DOPA-314257 format. One record per residue (C-alpha): x, y, z; residue number from 1; residue in one letter. Coordinates in steps of 0.02 Angstrom, whole numbers, always signed. Each point is the difference from the previous one (the first is absolute). Example, Ala and Ser with C-alpha at 12.3 -4.5 7.8 and 13.67 -1.06 7.14 Angstrom:
DOPA-314257
X, Y, Z, n, res
+615, -225, +390, 1, A $
+69, +172, -33, 2, S $
This chain:
DOPA-314257
X, Y, Z, n, res
-4558, +22, +1396, 1, M $
+90, -141, -93, 2, S $
-90, -156, -62, 3, T $
+81, -163, -53, 4, E $
-77, -161, -65, 5, I $
+115, -151, +5, 6, R $
+19, -182, +53, 7, R $
+2, -38, +185, 8, V $
+170, -46, +69, 9, K $
+16, -146, +122, 10, P $
+33, +115, +149, 11, D $
-156, +101, -44, 12, E $
-121, -147, -3, 13, M $
-64, +28, +178, 14, V $
-39, +182, -42, 15, D $
-91, -60, -157, 16, Y $
-107, -119, +104, 17, L $
-42, +136, +125, 18, K $
-99, +99, -130, 19, V $
-113, -149, -43, 20, L $
-172, -8, +84, 21, P $
+9, -183, +54, 22, F $
+163, +30, +92, 23, A $
-84, +139, +99, 24, N $
-158, -96, +44, 25, G $
-103, +108, -118, 26, L $
-136, -55, -122, 27, P $
+65, -39, -174, 28, H $
-167, -21, -89, 29, W $
-139, +122, -40, 30, E $
-138, +2, +134, 31, P $
-124, -110, -92, 32, Y $
-34, -187, +16, 33, P $
+141, -93, -87, 34, A $
-43, -145, -114, 35, A $
+162, -88, +47, 36, W $
-51, -13, +184, 37, H $
-110, -144, +58, 38, G $
-39, +67, +173, 39, G $
-155, +102, +44, 40, P $
+106, +157, +23, 41, E $
+42, +116, -145, 42, A $
+180, -59, +7, 43, W $
+115, -74, +133, 44, P $
+45, +107, +150, 45, Q $
+168, +87, -27, 46, P $
+143, -69, +103, 47, G $
+106, +93, +126, 48, A $
+143, +108, -63, 49, P $
+152, -105, -41, 50, A $
+137, -7, +130, 51, S $
+179, +47, -38, 52, A $
+44, -185, -3, 53, E $
-140, -39, -123, 54, Q $
+52, +142, -114, 55, L $
+180, -60, +3, 56, A $
-52, -179, -41, 57, N $
-113, +56, -143, 58, W $
+137, +113, -67, 59, A $
+125, -145, -1, 60, D $
-125, -110, -94, 61, E $
-34, +133, -132, 62, L $
+183, +39, -27, 63, V $
+31, -185, -37, 64, R $
-150, -15, -117, 65, D $
+64, +19, -177, 66, E $
-177, +15, -69, 67, Q $
-41, +152, +109, 68, F $
+44, +167, -81, 69, H $
-34, +150, +116, 70, P $
+1, +184, -45, 71, Q $
-14, +147, +118, 72, A $
-32, +187, -1, 73, A $
+116, +110, +101, 74, F $
-33, +181, +45, 75, V $
+148, +95, +71, 76, D $
+84, -167, +32, 77, G $
-145, -77, +98, 78, R $
-93, -152, -65, 79, L $
-183, +51, -12, 80, V $
-71, -121, -127, 81, G $
+27, -176, -62, 82, G $
-60, -127, -125, 83, S $
+65, -162, -74, 84, A $
-21, -126, -138, 85, M $
+6, -189, +19, 86, I $
+50, -100, -154, 87, S $
-127, -133, -49, 88, F $
-53, -105, -147, 89, E $
-182, +19, -49, 90, M $
-104, -118, -106, 91, T $
-81, +91, -146, 92, V $
-125, -66, -129, 93, P $
+71, -147, -94, 94, G $
+83, -68, +158, 95, R $
+150, +110, -33, 96, R $
+113, +62, +139, 97, Q $
+45, +185, +0, 98, V $
+122, +93, +114, 99, A $
-92, +122, +112, 100, L $
+45, +128, +133, 101, G $
-124, +2, +144, 102, G $
-13, +168, +89, 103, V $
-11, -18, +188, 104, T $
+44, +79, +168, 105, S $
-43, +177, -53, 106, T $
-26, +156, +106, 107, A $
+44, +183, +13, 108, V $
+8, +87, +168, 109, A $
-156, +104, +34, 110, A $
+109, +156, +14, 111, T $
+66, -21, -178, 112, H $
-149, -53, -106, 113, R $
-55, +84, -161, 114, R $
+177, +49, -49, 115, R $
+25, -126, -140, 116, G $
+104, -120, +105, 117, L $
-105, -154, -40, 118, L $
+7, +40, -185, 119, R $
+189, +16, +12, 120, G $
+17, -168, +86, 121, M $
-119, -81, -124, 122, M $
+100, +69, -146, 123, Q $
+162, -67, +74, 124, A $
-78, -172, +25, 125, M $
-69, -4, -178, 126, F $
+172, +44, -70, 127, D $
+86, -135, +102, 128, E $
-133, -130, -41, 129, A $
+20, +28, -186, 130, R $
+187, -21, +25, 131, G $
-33, -169, +81, 132, R $
-106, -52, -150, 133, G $
-167, +11, +93, 134, E $
-137, +36, -125, 135, L $
-138, +35, +126, 136, L $
-25, +86, +167, 137, A $
-140, -48, +119, 138, A $
-68, +43, +171, 139, L $
-146, -22, +118, 140, S $
-67, +175, +27, 141, A $
-29, +51, +181, 142, S $
-103, +146, -68, 143, E $
-92, -5, -166, 144, G $
+34, +181, -49, 145, S $
+190, +2, +4, 146, I $
+79, -113, -128, 147, Y $
-95, +34, -161, 148, G $
+105, +157, -20, 149, R $
+154, -111, -16, 150, Y $
-76, -107, -137, 151, G $
-71, -144, +103, 152, F $
-171, -73, -34, 153, G $
-96, -133, +100, 154, P $
+22, -168, -88, 155, A $
-52, -136, +124, 156, T $
-142, -4, +126, 157, Y $
-34, -91, +163, 158, R $
-155, -40, +100, 159, T $
-47, -47, +177, 160, R $
-147, -117, +9, 161, W $
-96, -93, +134, 162, E $
-124, -142, +8, 163, I $
-109, -75, +137, 164, E $
+45, -181, +30, 165, R $
-181, -57, -15, 166, T $
-5, +72, -177, 167, Q $
+159, -85, -58, 168, A $
-77, -146, -93, 169, R $
+92, -65, -151, 170, F $
-97, -44, -157, 171, L $
+51, -182, -1, 172, S $
+123, -112, +92, 173, P $
+162, -37, -89, 174, V $
+110, -151, +32, 175, E $
+160, +60, +87, 176, P $
+151, +7, -113, 177, G $
+126, +2, +141, 178, G $
+13, +30, +187, 179, S $
-8, +145, +123, 180, L $
+115, +29, +148, 181, E $
+1, +132, +138, 182, I $
+184, +33, +26, 183, T $
+129, +108, +87, 184, D $
+84, +163, -49, 185, A $
+162, -81, -59, 186, A $
-94, -109, -125, 187, T $
-109, +148, -51, 188, A $
+152, +108, -39, 189, R $
+66, -132, -121, 190, R $
-173, -32, -71, 191, A $
-38, +182, -35, 192, W $
+159, +25, -99, 193, R $
-20, -162, -99, 194, A $
-182, +32, -44, 195, V $
+26, +184, -39, 196, H $
+144, -40, -117, 197, D $
-119, -111, -100, 198, V $
-152, +114, +5, 199, V $
+86, +166, -35, 200, R $
+58, -47, -175, 201, V $
-179, -34, -56, 202, S $
-85, +162, +52, 203, R $
+35, +176, -60, 204, A $
+43, +117, +143, 205, G $
+82, -128, +114, 206, E $
+174, +41, +66, 207, L $
+155, -99, +42, 208, S $
+12, -19, +188, 209, A $
+144, +78, +100, 210, P $
+107, -124, +98, 211, P $
-78, +52, +166, 212, D $
-180, +10, -61, 213, K $
-72, -132, +120, 214, W $
+132, +10, +136, 215, S $
-124, +78, +123, 216, D $
-115, -152, +2, 217, L $
-5, -66, +179, 218, S $
-92, -123, +109, 219, D $
-11, +122, +147, 220, T $
-147, +111, +41, 221, S $
+4, +189, -19, 222, S $
-133, +89, +103, 223, G $
-187, -16, -38, 224, P $
+35, -36, -184, 225, A $
+42, -177, +55, 226, G $
+134, -114, -70, 227, P $
+13, -32, -185, 228, R $
-51, -173, -57, 229, R $
+56, -86, -159, 230, Y $
-85, -119, -121, 231, L $
+83, -92, -143, 232, V $
-69, -111, -137, 233, H $
+100, -143, -75, 234, R $
-37, -78, -168, 235, D $
-15, -188, -23, 236, R $
+189, -12, -14, 237, G $
+29, +90, +165, 238, G $
+60, +165, -74, 239, T $
-66, +158, +83, 240, I $
-105, +94, -128, 241, D $
-100, +115, +114, 242, G $
+28, +102, +158, 243, V $
-105, +115, +109, 244, A $
+32, +110, +151, 245, T $
-144, +39, +117, 246, Y $
-44, +62, +175, 247, R $
-147, -14, +118, 248, I $
+21, +162, +100, 249, P $
-80, +36, +167, 250, W $
-125, +143, +7, 251, S $
-102, +80, +140, 252, P $
-141, +37, -124, 253, R $
-128, -138, -17, 254, I $
-27, +35, -186, 255, E $
+184, -36, -33, 256, E $
+17, -158, +105, 257, V $
+34, -156, -102, 258, G $
+76, +89, -149, 259, T $
+136, -91, -96, 260, L $
+113, +120, -95, 261, V $
+91, -68, -152, 262, V $
+156, +106, -22, 263, E $
+60, -90, -156, 264, G $
-37, -149, -110, 265, L $
+89, -59, -157, 266, Q $
-33, -157, -99, 267, A $
+93, -74, -147, 268, A $
-146, -114, -45, 269, S $
-190, +7, -2, 270, D $
-6, -149, +120, 271, D $
+106, +92, +128, 272, A $
-101, +160, -17, 273, Y $
-167, -85, +26, 274, R $
+57, -115, +140, 275, A $
+75, +141, +103, 276, M $
-152, +111, -15, 277, W $
-117, -144, +42, 278, Q $
+91, -24, +164, 279, L $
+22, +185, +42, 280, L $
-184, +34, -31, 281, L $
-54, -141, +116, 282, D $
+122, +15, +144, 283, F $
-62, -58, +170, 284, D $
-62, +134, +123, 285, L $
-2, +140, -128, 286, T $
-145, +91, -80, 287, R $
+78, +122, -124, 288, K $
+150, +2, -117, 289, V $
+86, +160, -56, 290, V $
+135, -2, -133, 291, A $
+116, +141, -54, 292, A $
+79, +46, -113, 293, P $
-77, -104, -137, 294, R $
-16, +19, -190, 295, P $
-163, +72, -62, 296, S $
-28, -150, -116, 297, D $
-1, -129, +140, 298, E $
-53, -172, -69, 299, P $
-77, -46, +168, 300, L $
-156, +103, -37, 301, R $
-43, -117, -143, 302, W $
+22, -155, +108, 303, M $
-140, +49, +120, 304, L $
-184, -39, -20, 305, D $
-35, +181, +51, 306, N $
+125, +119, -84, 307, P $
-67, +145, +105, 308, R $
+64, -86, +156, 309, A $
+173, +68, -37, 310, M $
-17, +186, +38, 311, R $
+137, +121, -51, 312, V $
+15, +119, +148, 313, T $
+149, +103, -60, 314, R $
+86, +27, -166, 315, Q $
+144, +109, -54, 316, S $
+140, +18, -124, 317, D $
+155, -100, +42, 318, N $
+151, +19, -114, 319, L $
+30, +159, -100, 320, W $
+108, -18, -157, 321, I $
+112, +126, -88, 322, R $
+91, -37, -163, 323, L $
+181, +58, +8, 324, L $
+41, -57, -177, 325, D $
-158, -2, -106, 326, V $
+75, -87, -152, 327, G $
+88, -140, +94, 328, A $
-146, -25, +120, 329, A $
-129, -17, -139, 330, L $
+116, -119, -91, 331, E $
+25, -107, +156, 332, A $
-180, -58, +21, 333, R $
-110, -104, -114, 334, R $
-170, +47, -73, 335, Y $
-164, -95, -5, 336, D $
-39, +49, -180, 337, T $
+127, +33, -136, 338, A $
+1, +177, -65, 339, G $
+99, +153, -49, 340, T $
-35, +170, +76, 341, I $
+93, +165, +21, 342, V $
-15, +66, +177, 343, I $
+37, +181, +41, 344, G $
+72, +60, +166, 345, I $
-15, +189, +2, 346, E $
+120, +37, +142, 347, S $
+100, -78, +140, 348, D $
+102, +132, +93, 349, P $
+85, -127, +114, 350, M $
+47, -125, -137, 351, C $
+0, +111, -156, 352, P $
+57, -143, -112, 353, G $
-175, -73, +15, 354, N $
-86, +145, -90, 355, A $
-44, -23, -183, 356, G $
-81, -129, -113, 357, S $
+30, -187, +26, 358, W $
-46, -131, -129, 359, K $
-51, -160, +90, 360, L $
-10, -160, -100, 361, D $
-52, -134, +124, 362, G $
-90, -163, +23, 363, G $
-1, -160, +103, 364, P $
+171, -55, -63, 365, D $
+100, +160, +18, 366, G $
+7, +187, -24, 367, A $
+105, +136, -79, 368, L $
-12, +182, +50, 369, C $
+96, +142, -80, 370, A $
-6, +189, -6, 371, R $
-74, +70, -161, 372, V $
-24, +174, -70, 373, S $
-177, -30, -64, 374, T $
-156, +66, +84, 375, A $
-71, -117, +134, 376, P $
-159, -99, -21, 377, D $
-44, +52, +178, 378, L $
+78, +94, +144, 379, T $
+3, -58, +180, 380, I $
+63, +85, +157, 381, D $
+137, -86, +97, 382, L $
-106, -40, +152, 383, Q $
-131, -85, -107, 384, A $
+133, -102, -89, 385, L $
+63, -59, +170, 386, G $
-177, -54, +47, 387, S $
-23, -88, -166, 388, L $
+169, -87, -5, 389, Y $
-44, -158, +98, 390, L $
-164, -25, -91, 391, G $
-120, +32, +143, 392, G $
-71, +169, -51, 393, M $
-135, +39, -128, 394, S $
+57, +105, -148, 395, T $
-181, +52, -26, 396, S $
-7, +68, +177, 397, L $
+165, +94, -21, 398, L $
-61, +70, -165, 399, S $
-163, +61, +77, 400, S $
+103, +85, +135, 401, A $
+102, +90, -131, 402, G $
+161, -93, +40, 403, R $
+8, -82, -173, 404, I $
-42, +100, -156, 405, R $
-22, -78, -171, 406, G $
-122, -82, -119, 407, S $
-121, -133, +59, 408, R $
+90, -125, -110, 409, E $
+171, +37, +75, 410, S $
-65, -7, +178, 411, I $
-88, -164, -38, 412, G $
+162, -75, -68, 413, L $
+95, +61, +153, 414, L $
-129, -85, +110, 415, S $
+10, -166, -92, 416, R $
+190, +2, +5, 417, M $
+26, +46, +183, 418, F $
-137, -97, +87, 419, R $
+36, -153, +108, 420, T $
-123, -134, +51, 421, D $
+58, -11, +181, 422, Q $
+6, +167, +88, 423, E $
+174, +54, +56, 424, P $
+35, -17, +185, 425, F $
+148, +6, +119, 426, N $
-2, -103, +158, 427, T $
+106, +117, +105, 428, F $
+46, +184, +5, 429, A $
+169, +71, +49, 430, F $
């Protein structure tokens, strides 16, 4: 038996797609309620297997996409596994932009699992990403037990919450700072890109949007989910500074009738954020609002006279981070408190250049990180460093779990340096 791991050639792209679950109408998420899904089901019903025409069209699109970098596993000349990276920019603490490779479209045929094929593809993608200058890798894990072995750690979280309309009372009325408009899909596509481009640079974890990110927004209905609707907020000067996408799906179950599902909402100002939620939480002929995926530090809770009205019904990790170049990645972000600390990485079989001691001298205005031969102040495993990188994970928690080992003083300094006031979040997965 011969095994080969290599890039997918253009004439092999259809075969690559055929190994992926979504192209076969199979589930591509673990069988538990997903925090990114606003419906009452665990996750959306899988679609039908893709037709030959659909596969050919998708293949043509991927071949033309210069940001899509697919790898495949071949056994005896047959493609039996595939994965890919998409090149993004990610905002990291200090509003810095860092090149990142997002792992996506991954599967190994059931007949060829547990043979090291995924590890081989992951290694090939890491090597190529470092060659492109990408300091980080990231993914949304379809199963929580797989990707830690490759150095990924959960770094952002998402929630699904719901609220009864009768409980959605705001603490006090606020004079509108602009205007609201229910609009069409064409306007929403432009609005989403414009607002996201503003918002993403201010929050750690947010990603640059691919050119086709909102191309699927439509005014037509799609089954019982109902048509998407679009809301925009304009500031006093007429510029769109907020956008939301929502549905009011039909349901045969009386307990789900009148539910408004918010699929996405972004606001570049506090006025836009408050105004959109005030309308969405008091929409005619509705009784409940569900929103997913949302950040766990949603400001809306603190705008209500009853904070318990907003009930988190699902929560899960979102983006998992893996440092491909520890020194450059630690130097790329900024730190809440100035300090100097030597961090030890005991091993990294897939990126061996990361192992060793790294002296980090960082603060709000910049950072330097260099390899040193001295003993580290603390040691941290690679998965924990990925979780910590965006500032949303507790160093005390990781220390208690045995993922960080060092003196109380060193762990305290690490905490003060890495923390961020706003929790990291990413609006969309990939």
